[in-house]
C-alpha positions as CSV (number, residue, x, y, z in Angstrom):
1,M,-91.8,-333.7,-260.4
2,K,-93.3,-333.1,-263.9
3,P,-95.7,-330.3,-264.0
4,I,-98.6,-332.5,-265.2
5,Y,-98.2,-334.7,-262.1
6,R,-98.1,-331.6,-259.9
7,N,-101.2,-330.3,-261.5
8,I,-103.1,-333.5,-261.0
9,L,-102.0,-333.6,-257.4
10,A,-103.0,-329.9,-257.0
11,V,-106.6,-330.6,-258.2
12,V,-107.0,-333.7,-256.0
13,L,-105.6,-332.1,-252.9
14,G,-107.5,-328.9,-253.5
15,L,-110.8,-330.7,-253.8
16,V,-110.2,-333.0,-250.8
17,L,-109.0,-330.2,-248.5
18,G,-111.7,-327.7,-249.7
19,G,-114.4,-330.4,-249.3
20,F,-113.1,-331.3,-245.8
21,I,-113.2,-327.7,-244.6
22,N,-116.6,-327.2,-246.1
23,M,-118.1,-330.2,-244.3
24,Y,-116.3,-329.3,-241.1
25,I,-117.9,-325.8,-241.0
26,V,-121.3,-327.2,-242.2
27,G,-121.2,-329.3,-239.0
28,F,-121.4,-326.1,-237.0
29,S,-124.4,-325.0,-239.0
30,A,-126.2,-328.2,-238.1
31,D,-125.5,-327.5,-234.4
32,Q,-126.8,-324.0,-234.8
33,L,-130.0,-325.2,-236.3
34,G,-130.4,-327.8,-233.5
35,L,-130.0,-330.8,-235.9
36,D,-127.9,-333.9,-235.8
37,P,-126.1,-334.6,-239.1
38,N,-125.9,-338.3,-238.1
39,D,-129.7,-338.6,-237.9
40,P,-131.1,-340.6,-240.8
41,E,-133.9,-338.0,-241.1
42,Y,-131.4,-335.1,-241.2
43,M,-132.1,-334.0,-244.8
44,T,-135.8,-334.1,-244.3
45,K,-135.6,-332.0,-241.1
46,L,-133.1,-329.6,-242.7
47,G,-135.6,-329.1,-245.6
48,E,-138.3,-328.2,-243.1
49,V,-136.1,-325.8,-241.0
50,L,-134.2,-323.8,-243.7
51,P,-137.1,-322.2,-245.6
52,T,-138.2,-320.4,-242.4
53,A,-134.8,-319.8,-240.7
54,S,-133.6,-316.3,-240.0
55,W,-130.7,-314.8,-242.0
56,D,-128.2,-315.4,-239.2
57,K,-128.6,-319.2,-239.6
58,F,-127.1,-318.9,-243.1
59,I,-123.8,-317.5,-242.0
60,Y,-122.2,-320.9,-241.3
61,P,-123.2,-322.4,-244.7
62,F,-122.0,-319.4,-246.6
63,A,-118.7,-319.4,-244.6
64,A,-118.4,-323.1,-245.3
65,H,-118.8,-322.7,-249.0
66,S,-116.6,-319.6,-249.2
67,V,-113.7,-320.8,-247.0
68,G,-113.8,-324.3,-248.4
69,T,-113.5,-323.0,-251.9
70,L,-110.8,-320.4,-251.0
71,V,-108.6,-323.0,-249.2
72,G,-109.1,-325.6,-251.9
73,A,-108.2,-323.1,-254.7
74,L,-105.2,-321.7,-252.7
75,V,-103.8,-325.1,-252.0
76,A,-104.3,-326.1,-255.7
77,A,-102.6,-322.9,-256.9
78,M,-99.7,-323.3,-254.6
79,I,-99.1,-326.9,-255.6
80,A,-99.7,-326.6,-259.3
81,G,-96.7,-326.7,-261.6
82,T,-98.4,-324.6,-264.4
83,H,-101.7,-322.9,-265.0
84,K,-102.1,-322.0,-261.4
85,M,-105.1,-319.6,-261.9
86,K,-106.9,-322.0,-264.3
87,I,-106.6,-324.8,-261.8
88,A,-107.8,-322.6,-258.9
89,L,-110.8,-321.5,-261.0
90,A,-111.5,-325.2,-261.9
91,I,-111.7,-325.9,-258.2
92,G,-114.1,-323.0,-257.8
93,A,-116.2,-324.3,-260.8
94,F,-116.3,-327.8,-259.2
95,F,-117.6,-326.4,-255.9
96,L,-120.0,-324.1,-257.8
97,L,-121.5,-327.1,-259.4
98,G,-121.9,-328.8,-256.0
99,G,-123.5,-325.6,-254.7
100,I,-126.0,-325.5,-257.5
101,M,-126.8,-329.2,-257.0
102,A,-127.3,-328.6,-253.2
103,S,-129.5,-325.6,-253.8
104,V,-131.8,-327.8,-256.0
105,M,-131.9,-330.6,-253.4
106,I,-132.0,-328.6,-250.2
107,P,-134.8,-326.0,-250.0
108,S,-133.4,-322.6,-249.0
109,P,-134.6,-319.0,-249.4
110,L,-133.9,-317.6,-252.9
111,W,-131.8,-314.7,-251.5
112,F,-129.4,-317.2,-249.9
113,I,-129.1,-319.2,-253.1
114,V,-128.3,-316.1,-255.1
115,V,-125.8,-314.7,-252.7
116,D,-124.1,-318.1,-252.2
117,I,-123.8,-318.9,-255.9
118,L,-122.6,-315.4,-256.8
119,F,-120.1,-314.8,-254.0
120,A,-119.0,-318.0,-252.4
121,Y,-117.4,-319.9,-255.3
122,I,-115.8,-318.2,-258.3
123,P,-114.8,-315.0,-256.5
124,M,-113.2,-317.1,-253.7
125,A,-111.5,-319.3,-256.2
126,F,-110.1,-316.3,-257.9
127,I,-108.8,-314.9,-254.6
128,G,-107.2,-318.2,-253.7
129,G,-105.6,-318.5,-257.1
130,W,-104.3,-314.9,-256.9
131,I,-102.8,-315.5,-253.5
132,G,-101.3,-318.9,-254.6
133,Q,-99.7,-317.2,-257.7
134,K,-98.4,-314.3,-255.7
135,F,-96.7,-316.3,-252.9
136,T,-95.2,-319.2,-254.7
137,K,-92.2,-319.4,-256.9
138,P,-92.6,-320.4,-260.5
139,S,-91.7,-324.0,-261.0
140,V,-88.7,-324.9,-263.2
């Protein structure tokens, strides 16, 4: 397969798998907060609960963002034909943009927003890209 097609496939699969893992873990977060994500008023209730929640309630959202980005970047780096680290970091940048948008839409404590944005996206994408480069053979 041509490297350009592998790169496109890498980006698509990295975003889809990373997003799936993110949403799967976020589901646990909703349970921990006593909320039902299927409730039409979920976002309103989440906005009411999060600003006063204790720090331990933010472990699942941080894990969701970190693990989703890590897996998405790792998968993308392993599939990519060329520019593995650039593609992994692009996955991280995409999820970072989503994290910034979520922090604007969902009220959370400032400390969580700072920690989440600084440590959950680009560093995890770099680690995923590094592992993906390290453990895959260069394509011919």
